C-alpha positions in Angstrom: 0.1 -0.1 0.1 1.3 3.4 -0.7 0.9 5.6 2.1 2.3 9.1 1.3 2.6 11.4 -1.6 6.3 10.9 -1.9 6.0 7.2 -2.0 2.9 7.4 -4.7 5.3 9.6 -6.8 8.0 7.3 -6.5 5.7 4.3 -7.4 4.4 6.0 -10.4 7.8 7.1 -11.7 9.2 3.6 -11.3 6.6 1.9 -13.2 6.0 4.8 -15.8 9.6 5.6 -16.2 9.2 6.0 -19.9 6.2 8.4 -19.4 7.1 10.6 -16.7 9.5 13.5 -17.2 9.2 14.7 -13.8 7.7 14.2 -10.4 6.9 17.4 -8.3 5.5 17.7 -4.8 4.5 21.2 -3.6 1.9 22.4 -1.2 0.7 18.8 -0.4 0.1 18.3 -4.1 1.8 16.0 -6.5 2.3 16.9 -10.3 3.4 14.4 -12.6 5.1 16.1 -16.0 4.8 14.1 -19.1 4.7 14.6 -23.1 2.2 14.3 -25.8 3.7 10.9 -26.6 3.5 9.5 -23.1 0.6 10.9 -21.8 -2.0 8.1 -22.5 0.0 5.4 -21.2 0.6 7.5 -18.1 -3.1 8.4 -17.6 -4.3 4.7 -18.1 -1.9 3.6 -15.4 -3.2 6.0 -13.0 -6.7 4.9 -13.8 -5.8 1.1 -13.8 -3.0 0.2 -11.2 -4.2 -1.1 -8.1 -2.3 1.7 -5.9 -3.9 4.3 -8.2 -7.3 3.9 -9.3 -8.0 7.5 -10.5 -11.4 6.3 -12.1 -12.6 9.9 -12.0 -11.3 12.6 -14.4 -12.4 15.9 -12.7 -10.9 18.5 -15.2 -8.7 19.2 -18.3 -7.9 22.6 -18.8 -5.1 24.7 -20.7 -2.6 27.3 -19.5 -1.1 29.8 -22.0 2.6 31.1 -21.8 3.1 33.1 -24.9 6.6 33.8 -24.3 7.5 30.0 -24.4 8.2 27.9 -27.6 5.9 25.1 -26.1 3.3 27.7 -25.4 0.7 25.8 -23.7 0.2 23.5 -20.5 -2.5 20.7 -20.6 -3.3 19.9 -17.2 -5.3 16.9 -16.1 -7.0 16.7 -12.5 -7.9 13.1 -11.6 -9.5 11.6 -8.5 -9.3 8.4 -6.9 -12.4 7.4 -4.8 -10.8 4.2 -3.5 -7.7 6.0 -2.2 -9.1 9.4 -1.5 -6.3 11.1 -3.6 -5.9 13.6 -6.2 -3.1 14.0 -8.7 -2.4 16.6 -11.4 -0.9 15.5 -14.8 0.9 18.4 -16.9 2.3 18.2 -20.1 3.6 21.2 -22.7 2.7 21.7 -26.1 2.8 24.1 -28.9 -0.1 25.3 -30.9 0.8 22.9 -33.9 1.0 19.7 -31.8 -1.9 17.4 -31.4 -2.6 16.0 -27.9 -3.7 12.5 -27.9 -7.5 12.6 -26.5 -8.4 10.8 -23.1 -12.0 10.2 -24.2 -11.1 6.4 -24.5 -10.2 6.2 -20.6 -12.7 8.7 -19.4 -15.9 9.7 -21.5 -16.2 13.0 -19.5 -12.9 14.1 -21.0 -14.8 14.9 -24.1 -16.4 18.0 -22.7 -13.1 19.2 -21.3 -11.2 18.8 -24.1 -13.6 20.5 -26.2 -13.4 23.5 -23.8 -9.6 23.4 -24.2 -9.8 23.6 -28.0 -12.4 26.3 -27.9 -10.7 28.7 -25.3 -7.1 28.0 -26.2 -6.9 26.1 -29.8 -5.4 23.2 -28.5 -6.2 20.2 -30.7 -6.8 16.8 -29.3 -6.4 14.0 -31.8 -9.0 11.2 -32.0 -11.6 13.2 -30.2 -14.8 12.0 -31.5 -16.6 15.5 -31.8 -14.0 18.2 -31.2 -15.9 21.6 -31.8 -16.6 24.8 -29.9 -18.7 24.4 -26.6 -18.6 28.0 -25.1 -18.4 30.2 -27.8 -20.9 31.5 -30.5 -21.1 29.7 -34.1 -18.7 31.3 -36.6 -16.5 32.6 -33.7 -12.9 33.7 -34.6 -9.9 33.1 -32.3 -9.5 31.6 -28.9 -10.4 33.9 -26.2 -8.2 32.7 -23.2 -5.2 33.0 -25.2 -3.4 36.1 -23.6 -2.7 37.6 -27.0 -6.5 37.5 -27.8 -7.8 41.5 -28.0 -10.1 42.0 -24.9 -12.7 43.5 -27.4 -12.8 40.4 -29.6 -12.4 40.6 -33.3 -16.3 41.0 -34.4 -19.3 42.5 -32.4 -23.0 41.6 -32.9 -26.0 43.7 -33.2 -29.8 43.3 -33.9 -30.3 45.1 -37.3 -33.8 46.4 -37.7 -33.7 46.5 -41.4 -32.8 42.9 -42.2 -34.6 41.8 -39.0 -31.9 39.8 -37.8 -28.6 39.5 -35.7 -25.7 40.7 -37.6 -21.9 40.5 -37.1 -19.7 43.4 -37.7 -16.0 44.3 -37.1 -15.6 45.7 -33.7 -15.7 49.7 -33.7 -14.5 51.6 -30.7 -15.9 55.2 -30.7 -13.8 57.6 -29.1 -15.2 61.0 -30.2 -17.3 61.6 -27.3 -14.9 60.5 -24.6 -12.7 63.2 -22.4 -9.9 61.6 -20.8 -8.5 63.4 -17.6 -5.1 61.6 -16.8 -4.3 64.1 -14.0 -4.1 62.3 -10.5 -5.9 63.9 -7.9 -2.9 64.2 -5.8 -0.7 66.0 -8.8 -3.5 68.7 -8.8 -2.7 69.6 -5.4 0.0 72.6 -5.0 1.2 75.1 -2.3 -0.9 77.9 -3.7 -4.0 75.3 -4.5 -4.3 73.2 -1.6 -7.8 71.7 -2.7 -8.2 68.8 -4.5 -9.8 69.1 -8.1 -13.5 69.5 -7.8 -13.2 70.6 -4.1 -14.0 74.3 -5.0 -17.4 73.3 -5.8 -17.9 72.6 -2.1 -16.3 76.0 -1.0 -18.6 77.8 -3.7 -21.7 76.4 -2.1 -20.6 76.6 1.5 
């Protein structure tokens, strides 16, 4: 019986040495690092090994690091109800490399992989129905990428003449905006000890 997380990490590393590139224990949580080629081998071992029995895939998500060559981390969170233990599996991948789908191990992975594809553009090879799940039909880009513009690429509105919703390029109208970049504290001087706007109070008082 594997009693501690250190022992558990050593157990997995020993039996899946070809699939595990690093074992990290921090904050009472165990993270196993792998590669796209070894991820299914590792996940299958974690699900089926008697000392593991991670029968529940709680989540699959993406993390974006635009400055790295391997831009994305794909992170799997697994739960073992039998041993009351959780583990995190992580792999790094670029935006051109496909990650093998885990739907053959956990059917619930289908929804999570669709979300990672929709939000980050991470492609999962072998997924039975890889399409967007959170954004609208015809949506352009992947909104959780850190280089995705906050305003998006298109906006929609209801057109009274066409009697339907239409998509248009984003228009940011600045004509009627006035920006005051002066901090209130910068406005205070020895000859003007009041904050900007306080003169109204003295006039009314």
